[in-house]
C-alpha positions as CSV (number, residue, x, y, z in Angstrom):
1,M,-69.5,-64.7,296.2
2,I,-66.2,-65.9,297.6
3,I,-67.5,-69.4,298.0
4,L,-68.5,-69.5,294.3
5,I,-65.1,-68.4,293.1
6,F,-63.4,-71.0,295.3
7,A,-65.7,-73.7,294.1
8,A,-65.0,-72.8,290.5
9,N,-61.3,-73.0,291.1
10,A,-61.6,-76.3,293.0
11,V,-63.8,-78.0,290.4
12,G,-62.4,-76.5,287.2
13,G,-58.8,-76.2,288.4
14,S,-56.9,-73.0,288.2
15,G,-53.9,-74.5,286.4
16,V,-51.6,-73.4,289.3
17,R,-50.0,-76.3,291.2
18,T,-49.0,-75.9,294.8
19,G,-47.0,-78.2,297.0
20,T,-43.8,-80.2,296.4
21,L,-43.2,-82.0,293.1
22,T,-41.2,-85.2,292.8
23,F,-38.3,-85.7,290.5
24,S,-37.0,-88.8,288.7
25,A,-33.4,-89.7,288.5
26,P,-31.4,-92.8,287.7
27,V,-31.4,-95.1,290.7
28,Y,-28.0,-96.6,289.9
29,E,-24.5,-95.6,289.0
30,I,-22.0,-97.2,286.7
31,E,-18.6,-97.6,288.3
32,D,-15.1,-99.0,287.3
33,L,-16.1,-99.4,283.7
34,V,-13.2,-101.0,281.7
35,A,-13.3,-102.0,278.0
36,E,-10.1,-103.7,276.9
37,M,-9.3,-105.1,273.4
38,Q,-7.8,-108.5,273.9
39,E,-4.5,-109.5,272.3
40,D,-6.2,-111.3,269.5
41,G,-7.6,-108.0,268.3
42,N,-11.1,-109.4,267.8
43,N,-12.6,-109.6,271.3
44,V,-13.4,-106.8,273.8
45,L,-13.7,-107.6,277.5
46,V,-16.0,-105.2,279.3
47,T,-16.2,-105.2,283.1
48,G,-17.7,-102.9,285.6
49,K,-20.0,-102.4,288.6
50,I,-23.6,-101.1,289.0
51,R,-24.1,-99.2,292.3
52,N,-27.7,-99.4,293.7
53,L,-28.9,-95.9,294.7
54,S,-32.5,-96.9,295.1
55,H,-34.0,-97.7,298.5
56,H,-34.7,-101.3,297.8
57,P,-32.8,-104.3,296.5
58,V,-32.4,-104.6,292.7
59,K,-31.3,-107.2,290.2
60,G,-31.0,-107.1,286.5
61,Y,-28.7,-107.1,283.5
62,V,-26.6,-104.7,281.5
63,I,-26.7,-104.1,277.8
64,V,-23.3,-103.1,276.4
65,Y,-23.5,-101.0,273.2
66,F,-20.5,-100.6,271.0
67,K,-20.8,-97.4,269.0
68,N,-18.9,-96.1,266.0
69,G,-17.6,-92.6,265.2
70,N,-21.0,-91.5,264.1
71,D,-22.5,-92.5,267.5
72,E,-24.4,-95.4,265.9
73,V,-24.7,-98.8,267.7
74,V,-22.8,-101.3,265.6
75,R,-22.8,-104.2,268.1
76,S,-24.3,-105.0,271.5
77,A,-24.0,-107.7,274.2
78,E,-26.0,-108.5,277.3
79,T,-24.9,-110.0,280.6
80,D,-26.3,-110.5,284.1
81,V,-25.2,-108.3,287.0
82,N,-24.2,-109.9,290.3
83,D,-24.8,-113.4,289.1
84,K,-28.6,-112.8,288.9
85,K,-28.7,-112.1,292.7
86,P,-30.3,-108.9,294.1
87,F,-28.0,-106.3,295.6
88,A,-29.1,-103.8,298.4
89,H,-29.1,-100.0,298.6
90,G,-25.6,-98.7,298.5
91,K,-24.0,-102.0,297.3
92,A,-22.6,-102.7,293.9
93,G,-23.1,-105.7,291.6
94,T,-20.4,-106.6,289.2
95,F,-20.6,-107.6,285.5
96,E,-18.3,-109.0,282.9
97,T,-18.8,-109.9,279.3
98,S,-16.8,-110.1,276.1
99,A,-17.8,-109.5,272.5
100,N,-16.3,-110.4,269.2
101,V,-15.9,-107.2,267.3
102,G,-13.3,-108.4,264.7
103,N,-15.7,-107.7,261.8
104,T,-17.0,-104.5,263.2
105,P,-14.9,-101.5,262.1
106,D,-14.6,-98.1,263.8
107,I,-15.7,-98.9,267.4
108,N,-15.0,-95.7,269.3
109,N,-17.3,-95.8,272.3
110,V,-18.8,-98.2,274.8
111,V,-22.2,-97.4,276.5
112,I,-23.7,-99.4,279.4
113,E,-27.4,-99.6,280.1
114,F,-28.7,-101.3,283.3
115,V,-32.1,-103.0,283.1
116,S,-33.7,-103.8,286.4
117,R,-36.1,-106.8,286.5
């Protein structure tokens, strides 16, 4: 009788998980982010670093989102990180880009997204 109950649980599954589960988290960190409006009042220079927290080299690019007061993306720009070269665990790759936002009113926030390739 005990064997049959065990077999039913093994085949049908009891719905109870045992053991350790894994968790996902970002494998990078954005550091030293600066967004400065240039003197001409039309261009924003965005610079920063992406710190690699994964356990293997990464390379990729960032997407810079410019958001308005309603948290809507009103402009975006892309740029490579670390001149398209991979950077190792614990190291940081740098990026820099500028965007013309002269015709884009109400920019209140800059958001960075790192895309690994």
